[in-house]
C-alpha positions in Angstrom: 102.9 81.8 119.8 105.1 83.1 116.9 103.4 83.6 113.4 104.2 81.3 110.5 104.3 82.1 107.1 101.8 80.4 104.9 103.8 78.9 101.7 100.5 79.2 99.5 100.5 83.0 100.7 104.2 83.2 99.7 103.6 81.7 96.4 101.0 84.1 95.1 103.3 87.0 96.7 106.5 85.5 94.2 103.8 85.4 91.2 102.9 89.1 91.5 106.3 90.1 92.3 107.4 88.6 89.0 104.6 89.3 87.0 104.2 93.0 88.1 100.3 92.4 87.6 97.8 91.4 90.0 95.5 90.0 87.1 98.3 88.2 85.4 99.6 86.5 88.9 96.0 85.4 89.2 96.1 83.5 86.0 99.6 81.8 87.5 97.9 80.9 90.8 94.4 79.7 89.6 92.6 82.4 91.3 90.6 85.6 91.1 92.1 88.6 91.4 90.2 89.8 94.1 91.5 86.5 95.9 94.9 87.4 95.1 94.5 91.0 96.2 93.2 89.2 99.7 95.9 86.9 99.9 98.7 90.0 99.6 96.7 92.1 102.3 96.9 88.7 104.6 100.4 88.5 104.2 101.0 92.2 104.7 99.0 91.8 108.5 101.1 88.9 108.8 104.2 90.9 108.4 103.3 93.8 109.7 104.5 95.6 106.8 103.6 97.2 103.4 104.8 95.1 100.6 103.9 96.6 97.1 103.4 100.1 96.1 100.5 100.3 93.2 100.3 103.3 90.6 99.6 103.6 87.1 103.0 102.0 86.2 102.2 99.0 88.0 103.4 97.1 90.8 106.7 97.8 92.7 108.0 96.0 95.8 108.7 98.3 98.8 112.2 97.5 100.5 110.1 94.8 103.0 108.6 93.4 100.1 112.2 92.9 98.5 113.4 91.3 101.8 110.4 89.0 101.6 111.0 88.2 98.1 114.4 86.8 98.7 113.0 84.6 101.8 110.2 83.7 99.8 111.7 81.9 97.0 114.3 80.0 99.5 111.5 78.5 101.5 109.4 77.6 98.3 112.7 75.7 97.1 112.9 74.3 100.1 109.4 72.9 100.6 109.6 71.3 96.9 113.2 69.6 97.8 111.5 68.3 101.0 108.4 67.2 99.5 110.2 65.3 95.9 112.8 63.5 98.9 109.9 61.9 100.6 108.2 61.0 97.3 108.9 57.8 95.3 107.0 59.1 92.4 108.5 60.1 88.9 108.6 63.5 88.4 105.2 65.1 86.4 103.2 68.0 85.0 103.6 70.6 82.8 106.6 72.3 82.1 107.3 75.6 79.9 111.1 75.7 78.4 112.6 79.0 76.6 115.4 78.2 73.6 117.5 80.7 72.1 116.5 80.5 68.5 119.3 79.7 66.8 120.0 76.5 69.1 116.1 75.4 68.0 116.9 72.4 65.9 119.6 71.2 67.7 116.9 70.9 71.0 114.6 69.1 69.7 117.0 66.6 68.0 119.0 66.4 71.0 117.4 67.2 74.0 113.7 66.3 73.4 114.3 62.4 73.0 116.4 62.5 76.0 113.7 64.0 78.0 111.1 62.0 76.7 113.3 59.0 77.8 114.3 60.4 81.5 111.1 62.2 82.3 108.3 60.8 80.5 105.7 62.3 82.7 106.6 66.1 81.7 104.6 67.6 79.4 106.9 70.0 77.7 105.9 73.3 76.2 108.4 75.4 73.8 109.0 78.4 73.2 111.7 80.2 71.0 113.2 83.7 71.4 116.2 85.6 71.7 118.3 85.0 75.3 117.8 88.7 76.3 113.9 88.5 75.5 113.5 84.7 77.1 115.2 86.0 80.4 112.2 89.0 80.5 109.7 86.1 80.3 111.3 84.0 83.0 110.7 87.1 85.1 107.2 87.7 84.2 106.6 84.2 85.2 105.6 82.9 81.7 108.7 80.4 81.6 109.1 77.7 83.9 113.0 77.5 82.6 115.2 78.4 79.8 118.5 78.3 78.1 120.0 81.7 77.8 123.6 82.8 76.4 125.5 84.2 79.6 126.2 87.4 80.2 128.4 89.5 83.0 125.7 91.1 84.8 124.0 87.9 85.6 125.9 85.7 87.4 124.0 83.3 89.6 122.9 80.7 87.1 123.4 77.1 85.8 125.9 76.4 83.4 124.8 73.8 80.6 127.8 73.8 78.5 130.4 76.5 77.0 131.7 76.8 73.6 133.9 79.1 71.3 132.8 81.6 69.3 135.1 81.7 65.8 135.7 84.1 62.9 134.7 82.1 60.1 135.2 82.4 56.3 134.0 80.7 53.4 136.2 77.6 52.0 135.4 78.8 48.8 136.6 82.3 49.0 139.8 84.3 50.6 137.6 87.3 51.6 140.2 88.3 54.5 142.2 89.5 51.8 140.0 92.0 50.8 139.6 95.5 52.4 137.3 96.4 54.3 136.7 92.9 55.2 133.0 91.8 54.1 131.3 91.0 57.4 127.7 89.2 57.7 126.1 89.9 61.4 122.9 89.6 63.4 120.3 92.2 63.3 118.6 91.5 66.8 120.0 92.8 69.8 122.0 90.0 71.3 125.2 88.8 72.8 127.0 87.6 69.8 126.2 90.8 67.8 127.7 93.0 70.7 130.4 90.7 70.8 131.2 91.0 67.1 130.9 94.5 66.9 133.6 95.1 70.0 136.2 92.5 68.5 135.8 94.5 65.2 136.5 97.7 66.9 139.2 96.4 68.8 141.0 94.9 66.1 141.6 98.1 64.0 140.7 96.1 61.1 138.8 98.4 58.5 135.5 96.3 57.9 131.9 96.8 56.0 128.8 95.2 57.1 127.7 93.5 53.6 124.7 91.1 54.9 122.6 91.3 58.4 119.7 88.9 59.5 118.1 87.9 62.8 118.2 84.3 61.9 121.4 82.7 62.0 120.9 80.1 59.6 121.0 82.9 56.8 124.4 84.1 58.1 125.7 80.9 57.9 124.5 80.6 53.9 125.9 83.9 53.8 129.2 82.6 54.6 129.3 79.3 53.2 128.1 81.0 49.9 131.5 83.3 50.0 129.8 86.0 50.5 131.0 87.3 53.9 133.1 86.7 57.4 131.1 86.4 60.4 131.9 85.7 64.5 129.8 82.4 65.1 129.2 79.6 67.8 131.2 76.8 67.1 128.6 74.1 67.8 126.2 75.7 64.9 128.7 75.7 62.3 129.1 73.2 59.1 132.2 72.1 58.3 133.1 71.3 54.4 132.1 74.9 53.5 133.7 77.0 56.2 137.1 77.8 57.8 138.3 79.1 60.4 140.4 83.2 59.7 144.1 83.1 60.2 144.7 84.5 63.4 146.4 87.4 62.2 143.4 88.7 60.4 140.9 88.0 63.2 141.4 86.2 66.2 138.7 85.2 69.0 139.4 83.7 72.3 135.4 84.5 73.2 134.0 81.5 75.2 130.2 81.8 75.6 128.6 80.2 78.1 124.9 78.8 77.8 123.1 78.8 81.4 120.0 77.5 82.7 117.5 79.7 84.4 114.3 79.3 86.1 111.3 80.8 87.7 111.4 80.4 91.3 108.4 78.4 91.9 110.1 75.4 89.8 110.8 72.4 92.2 114.7 71.5 92.6 114.2 68.3 91.7 112.7 69.0 88.7 116.0 71.7 87.7 118.7 68.9 88.5 116.9 66.5 86.4 116.3 68.7 83.5 120.0 70.1 83.9 121.2 66.5 83.3 119.4 65.9 80.3 120.6 69.5 78.9 124.1 68.6 79.8 123.5 64.8 78.6 122.2 66.3 75.0 125.0 68.8 74.7 127.7 66.5 75.1 126.0 64.3 72.5 126.0 67.7 70.3 129.6 68.4 70.9 130.9 65.2 69.3 129.5 66.1 66.0 130.5 69.8 66.4 134.1 69.1 67.1 134.3 67.6 63.7 132.3 70.7 62.1 135.1 73.3 61.5 138.0 72.9 59.2 141.2 74.8 59.9 142.4 77.5 57.8 144.7 76.2 55.0 147.6 78.0 54.1 
């Protein structure tokens, strides 16, 4: 008789691969570290392959381990989808969300009420951080679902919404007439900072950074109060104190994609329902954002 892979063994293996440590994986699967080690040993005996390499730097997957990881994630998702399809009960349980820091207020205002209505039996825990940090938390198995800014090297993600990045100036001052241009910029490692620097370099416009902050609200305030120009997401801009720059000064055709990513163990039906809630919330938010940015006045 052919051997059959045990889903519980695969679930533990996936968590070890994601966390990189037996101790952390043990906490995630609610087992002792010794039990996790025994499960991995049993899986290696079952497959006839060494799956993990251990060193002082932690755990690394072998080539066979990488192959099994891909199949394990698919099998776990199929199992969850099958069980959900045969169940009449509503989705329930604990779920941890990662939200980009600058979208936290919008998330709480628009998404949480929808989630509470659509999935009242889900118990949510929210973590706010930069998109790149949230990706690391997902990989480590410390978050279930996260919203992140899309980047070219990450293509297999669920698009929730997209929005323009605009060069914005204060309505009260024509800072574009200054040379060099006064720029407000993120100080953290984030995609908007990278895009801002790239566009400034490409434009050939002389500029100087007059304000830096890891907090979007501070950058917006710097623009509102007539201190600086900045590249900002359209949905997060106030309307009456800001305006878009003339295109002959700085022009952006950039579109930022906001994607949903998840830990491999999350049920497909939950992902689908949560994604629908995210998209519903973004539509509600966009109706307000459409009125938020005033065009430049000549």
